[in-house]
C-alpha positions in Angstrom: 16.6 54.8 -13.0 17.9 52.9 -9.9 14.9 54.1 -7.5 12.5 53.1 -10.8 13.6 49.9 -10.3 13.8 49.3 -6.5 10.4 50.3 -6.5 9.2 48.0 -8.9 11.1 45.0 -7.5 9.6 45.5 -4.0 6.1 45.7 -5.8 7.3 42.1 -7.7 8.1 40.9 -4.0 4.9 41.8 -2.3 2.9 40.4 -5.2 5.1 37.3 -4.9 4.3 37.4 -1.2 0.5 37.4 -1.7 0.8 34.8 -4.1 1.9 33.0 -1.2 -0.4 33.3 1.2 -3.4 33.2 -1.0 -2.4 29.8 -2.1 -1.9 28.4 0.9 -5.4 30.1 2.2 -7.3 28.8 -1.1 -5.6 25.0 -1.0 -6.4 24.7 2.8 -9.7 26.2 2.4 -10.7 24.2 -0.8 -13.4 21.3 -0.2 -11.7 18.1 -1.0 -14.9 16.5 -1.6 -15.3 18.7 -3.9 -12.2 18.7 -5.3 -12.9 14.6 -5.7 -15.6 15.2 -7.8 -14.4 17.2 -10.1 -11.1 15.0 -10.6 -13.5 12.1 -10.9 -15.5 14.5 -13.7 -12.0 14.6 -15.9 -10.6 17.9 -14.7 -7.0 18.2 -14.5 -7.0 21.2 -12.2 -8.7 19.4 -9.5 -6.3 16.2 -9.6 -3.2 18.6 -9.1 -5.1 20.0 -6.1 -5.4 16.4 -4.7 -2.0 16.0 -5.8 -0.5 19.1 -3.8 -2.6 18.3 -0.4 -1.9 14.8 -0.7 1.6 15.8 0.8 1.3 18.7 3.0 4.5 18.9 4.2 6.0 19.8 0.7 3.1 22.3 0.2 3.6 24.0 3.4 7.2 23.9 3.1 7.1 25.4 0.0 5.0 28.4 1.1 6.9 28.7 3.8 10.2 29.3 2.0 9.1 31.4 -0.3 7.4 33.8 1.8 9.8 34.2 4.0 12.2 34.5 1.0 10.3 37.4 -0.9 9.7 39.1 2.5 13.1 39.6 3.4 14.2 40.5 0.1 11.5 43.0 0.1 12.0 44.6 3.7 15.8 44.3 2.3 15.4 46.2 -0.6 13.0 48.7 0.8 15.8 49.6 3.6 18.5 50.1 1.2 16.1 52.7 -0.7 15.2 54.2 2.1 18.8 54.8 3.3 19.8 55.9 0.3 17.0 58.6 -0.1 16.5 59.6 3.6 19.7 58.0 5.7 19.8 55.6 8.6 16.6 57.3 9.7 15.2 55.8 6.7 15.5 52.4 8.0 12.3 53.0 10.1 10.6 54.7 7.1 11.2 51.4 5.6 10.2 49.2 8.1 6.9 50.7 8.8 6.0 51.3 5.4 6.9 47.6 4.1 5.0 46.3 7.4 1.7 48.0 6.1 2.2 47.3 2.7 2.8 43.0 3.6 -0.3 43.3 6.2 -2.8 44.6 3.8 -1.6 43.9 0.2 0.4 40.5 0.9 -1.3 39.2 4.0 -5.2 40.4 5.0 -6.6 41.3 1.2 -5.4 38.1 -0.8 -6.4 35.5 2.3 -9.8 36.8 2.9 -9.9 36.7 -1.5 -8.9 33.0 -1.1 -11.0 32.4 1.6 -13.7 33.7 -0.1 -13.6 31.9 -3.6 -11.3 28.8 -1.8 -12.4 26.2 -4.5 -11.6 28.8 -7.7 -8.4 30.1 -6.3 -7.4 26.6 -5.1 -7.9 25.5 -9.1 -6.0 28.2 -10.5 -2.6 28.3 -8.1 -2.4 24.0 -8.0 -0.4 24.4 -11.2 2.0 27.3 -10.4 2.4 25.9 -6.9 3.3 22.3 -8.2 6.6 23.8 -10.4 7.5 25.7 -7.2 7.3 22.6 -5.4 9.6 20.7 -7.4 11.8 23.4 -7.7 11.9 23.6 -3.7 11.9 20.1 -2.9 15.5 19.2 -2.1 14.9 22.3 0.8 11.8 21.2 1.6 12.9 18.3 1.8 15.2 18.8 4.5 12.8 20.6 6.2 10.3 17.5 5.9 12.5 15.2 7.6 13.2 17.0 10.7 9.2 17.4 10.9 8.9 13.7 10.5 11.0 13.3 12.7 9.9 15.5 15.3 6.5 14.1 15.2 7.8 10.4 15.6 8.4 11.6 19.4 4.5 12.6 19.7 2.2 10.0 18.5 0.3 7.5 20.1 -2.7 5.2 19.7 -4.5 7.7 21.7 -3.8 10.7 19.3 -4.9 8.5 16.2 -8.1 7.8 18.8 -8.4 11.5 19.1 -8.1 12.3 15.2 -10.9 9.8 14.3 -13.3 11.3 16.7 -12.4 14.9 15.8 -13.1 13.5 12.3 -16.4 11.5 13.4 -17.4 15.2 15.2 -16.3 17.3 11.8 -18.5 15.2 9.6 -21.8 15.3 11.7 -20.9 19.1 12.3 -21.1 19.4 8.5 -24.4 17.4 8.3 -25.5 19.3 10.8 -25.1 22.6 9.5 -26.2 21.9 6.2 -29.4 20.6 6.8 -30.0 23.8 9.1 -29.1 25.5 5.9 -31.1 23.4 3.7 -28.9 22.2 1.9 -29.1 18.7 3.1 -33.0 17.5 3.9 -34.0 16.7 7.0 -34.7 13.2 6.3 -31.0 12.7 4.7 -29.4 14.4 7.5 -30.8 11.9 9.8 -29.8 8.8 7.9 -26.2 10.1 7.6 -26.4 10.2 11.2 -27.4 6.9 11.7 -24.3 5.4 9.8 -22.1 7.8 11.7 -24.2 6.4 15.0 -22.9 3.1 14.4 -20.0 2.8 15.9 -21.1 4.3 19.0 -24.2 2.4 19.5 -23.9 -1.4 21.2 -26.1 -4.3 20.0 -27.6 -3.9 23.7 -28.9 -0.7 22.7 -30.9 -1.3 20.2 -31.9 -5.4 20.3 -35.8 -6.0 20.8 -35.8 -7.2 24.8 -36.5 -10.5 25.8 -39.5 -9.4 27.3 -40.9 -8.2 23.9 -39.4 -11.1 21.7 -42.2 -13.9 20.3 -40.9 -17.2 20.8 -41.9 -21.0 20.3 -42.3 -23.8 22.5 -40.4 -26.9 21.1 -43.1 -29.0 23.8 -46.0 -27.6 22.3 -48.2 -29.6 19.1 -46.9 -29.2 16.0 -50.3 -28.2 14.8 -50.2 -25.0 17.5 -46.6 -24.3 16.4 -47.6 -24.1 12.5 -50.9 -22.0 13.5 -48.6 -19.5 16.1 -46.2 -19.2 13.4 -48.2 -18.7 10.8 -50.1 -16.1 12.7 -47.0 -14.2 13.7 -46.0 -11.0 11.8 -42.4 -12.2 11.9 -41.0 -14.6 9.4 -38.2 -15.8 11.6 -38.9 -16.9 15.5 -36.7 -18.8 18.4 -37.1 -22.0 19.7 -37.3 -22.9 23.2 -37.5 -26.3 25.2 -37.5 -26.5 29.0 -37.3 -22.8 30.1 -37.7 -19.2 27.9 -33.7 -18.5 27.9 -33.1 -21.8 26.6 -32.9 -21.3 22.7 -32.4 -24.4 20.8 -33.1 -23.1 17.3 -34.7 -20.6 15.2 -37.8 -21.3 12.6 -38.5 -19.8 9.4 -42.0 -19.7 8.1 -40.5 -20.4 4.4 -39.1 -23.4 5.5 -42.3 -24.3 7.5 -44.5 -24.0 4.5 -41.4 -26.1 2.3 -41.8 -29.0 4.7 -45.5 -28.6 4.6 -45.4 -29.2 0.9 -43.5 -32.3 0.7 -45.7 -34.1 3.1 -49.2 -33.5 2.0 -49.5 -31.2 4.1 -50.0 -33.0 6.9 -48.3 -31.6 10.7 -48.5 -35.3 11.6 -45.6 -36.0 9.0 -43.1 -33.1 10.3 -40.7 -32.3 12.2 -40.9 -29.1 13.7 -36.9 -29.1 14.7 -35.7 -30.9 11.8 -35.3 -28.0 9.5 -35.0 -25.6 12.5 -31.5 -23.5 12.2 -28.7 -23.3 14.5 -29.0 -19.9 17.0 -26.7 -17.6 16.4 -25.6 -15.9 20.0 -24.0 -12.6 20.2 -22.3 -10.7 23.2 -24.4 -7.4 24.1 -21.1 -5.5 23.9 -21.1 -6.4 20.4 -20.5 -2.6 17.9 -23.6 -2.3 15.7 -21.4 -1.7 13.1 -19.5 -5.1 13.6 -22.7 -6.8 13.9 -24.2 -5.4 10.7 -20.8 -6.5 8.7 -21.5 -9.9 10.4 -24.8 -10.0 8.9 -23.6 -9.6 6.1 -20.3 -11.8 5.8 -22.7 -14.7 7.3 -25.9 -13.8 5.0 -27.9 -13.8 8.6 -30.5 -12.2 9.3 -31.4 -12.7 13.2 -29.1 -13.2 16.3 -29.5 -14.3 19.8 -28.2 -11.2 22.2 -26.3 -12.6 25.6 -24.9 -11.2 28.2 -21.7 -11.8 30.3 -23.2 -14.9 31.7 -24.4 -16.6 28.4 -27.8 -15.3 29.4 -30.4 -14.3 27.0 -31.1 -10.8 26.9 -33.2 -10.5 23.4 -32.6 -10.5 20.2 -31.3 -8.5 16.9 -32.1 -8.5 13.4 -30.4 -6.7 9.8 -33.5 -4.8 10.0 -33.5 -3.6 13.5 -30.0 -2.1 12.3 -31.5 -0.7 9.2 -34.2 1.0 11.5 -31.3 2.7 13.1 -30.0 4.5 9.5 -33.2 5.2 7.4 -35.7 5.1 10.6 -38.9 2.6 11.1 -39.4 0.2 8.5 -43.5 -1.3 8.6 -44.8 -3.0 5.7 -48.5 -4.9 5.7 -47.8 -7.2 8.1 -46.6 -5.2 10.9 -48.5 -3.9 13.9 -48.5 -0.6 14.4 -47.6 0.4 17.7 -48.4 4.5 18.5 -45.9 4.2 21.4 -45.5 8.2 20.7 -48.8 10.4 21.0 -48.2 14.0 20.6 -50.9 16.0 22.7 -52.5 19.0 21.5 -51.5 20.7 24.8 -47.5 20.4 24.0 -46.9 17.0 26.2 -46.3 14.1 24.6 -47.3 10.6 26.2 -44.9 7.3 25.9 -44.5 3.7 26.8 -41.9 3.3 29.1 -39.9 0.9 26.8 -39.6 3.5 24.1 -36.3 3.9 23.2 -34.8 6.8 23.9 -33.1 7.0 20.6 -36.4 6.9 18.8 -38.0 9.6 20.8 -35.0 11.9 20.0 -35.2 11.0 16.1 -39.3 11.6 16.4 -39.5 14.5 18.5 -36.1 16.2 17.2 -35.2 16.1 20.9 -32.1 15.4 22.9 -32.2 13.5 25.7 -28.9 11.5 26.8 -29.1 7.9 26.3 -26.0 6.8 27.6 -26.8 5.5 30.7 -30.1 4.2 29.8 -31.5 2.8 26.9 -35.5 3.2 27.0 -37.4 6.5 28.7 -38.5 4.6 31.7 -34.4 3.4 32.0 -33.8 7.0 31.7 -36.0 8.5 34.6 -35.2 5.4 37.2 -31.6 6.2 36.4 -32.4 10.0 37.5 -34.3 9.4 40.0 -32.7 6.9 41.7 -35.7 5.3 42.8 -38.2 2.8 41.7 -40.9 5.8 41.0 -44.4 5.6 41.5 -47.4 7.0 39.5 -48.3 10.7 39.8 -44.5 11.3 40.7 -43.0 14.5 38.6 -39.4 14.4 38.1 -37.6 17.6 36.1 -34.3 16.8 34.5 -32.7 17.9 31.2 -35.3 20.4 30.4 -37.6 18.3 30.5 -40.6 17.4 33.0 -41.7 13.2 33.2 -44.6 12.5 35.1 -45.4 8.9 35.7 -49.0 7.6 34.5 -49.2 4.2 35.2 -46.4 1.2 36.4 -46.5 -2.7 36.5 -45.1 -3.6 39.4 -41.7 -2.8 38.8 -41.5 -1.4 35.5 -43.0 2.0 34.1 -45.5 1.6 31.3 -46.3 5.1 30.3 -45.0 9.2 31.2 -46.3 11.9 30.1 -43.4 14.4 29.0 -43.1 18.0 28.6 -40.3 20.0 27.1 -39.6 23.1 29.2 -38.8 26.7 28.2 -35.7 27.6 27.5 -35.4 29.5 30.5 -36.3 27.3 33.1 -34.5 24.4 31.9 -32.2 24.1 34.4 -34.2 23.3 37.3 -33.2 24.2 41.2 -30.3 22.5 42.8 -26.6 21.8 42.3 -27.6 18.8 39.9 -30.4 20.6 37.9 -33.0 18.3 38.8 -36.3 18.8 41.0 -38.1 16.1 42.0 -42.1 16.6 43.2 -44.7 14.3 44.6 -48.6 14.4 44.2 
């Protein structure tokens, strides 16, 4: 009878060990997003799962205590039973048998099942774990104090930044994986990725460069200024005086039409600068997500970008930031520029001023955009020279041919993706240069 009771007790202890292992694996592998959604829908078990996961130290402490306790008891009872049946050599038998049983039935099997059905198992074990956590609170609290005391010796701002970066990459990896598996549409994945990228971009990366800005000379005749503003595709235009870098105001088409209507549509009776708004200058190093928040806070839609010397480098609008998330936004007044032209032979002709990010998004490429913003800037950076038409460069797995150049500015290039086998060109840095 004692033997039967001992065997039953050992089996129960192994089952309890399996429960603790299964619970730990399921709770740590459960989808937090799904649990949150279920809790919002009123699922009480999902709420318990979130409560358990909100205090991981207590959950882990409970699992470790419970698991250690039942494993030790199971080994002790098995040793006692084996010694009773086989003498001192029975300890070796008990150790071997209990080890096999715990590894297979208390560890591998329950953990595998918990990984396969983590959400379902987590919802099932959460109420039981909640009760066990309460029962084990005195011991787990002591463990928690010890753990927290040890952790206070290690955290630093660097660690916090690393954790934030790790979370950022984890979210990015999840989005890319879901897009590859077809769960998330490619366009939606790009939009989500665009939101994540805002914190890594500066306004200088997405601004309209000063060479492409449309501006108004304050000394021009009023009729000419009105004609220029009404013909433009933009509703807001910077106004300069004496020199183009000296921006003194911003004109809005709506304000112009309102002013004209008040004077009987007589341009000679209005002063353009009387209703021009004050220009808003922002540093070129401002993070794009910060600039977006400033746009929303100030209820503004355009800012002028200046460098460390106060020189105007370009302008940025709310639409520029939104386009980083949703892609190109066009209306009936926008001038369509076909700056990325895919050829029949697989090559792509691009204008030199096209941003690298636009090329990557449009063609699903992975050209680096850390050292340069435009494709012409990337070629100049890699070549360490201002190339001439006809020169060919190979780097980052792509072949770049210079088509046209205006003064010191590359205006057109032809790009060809290289086969995977030849992505690394000969040489220590993987780059080759060829003149034709």
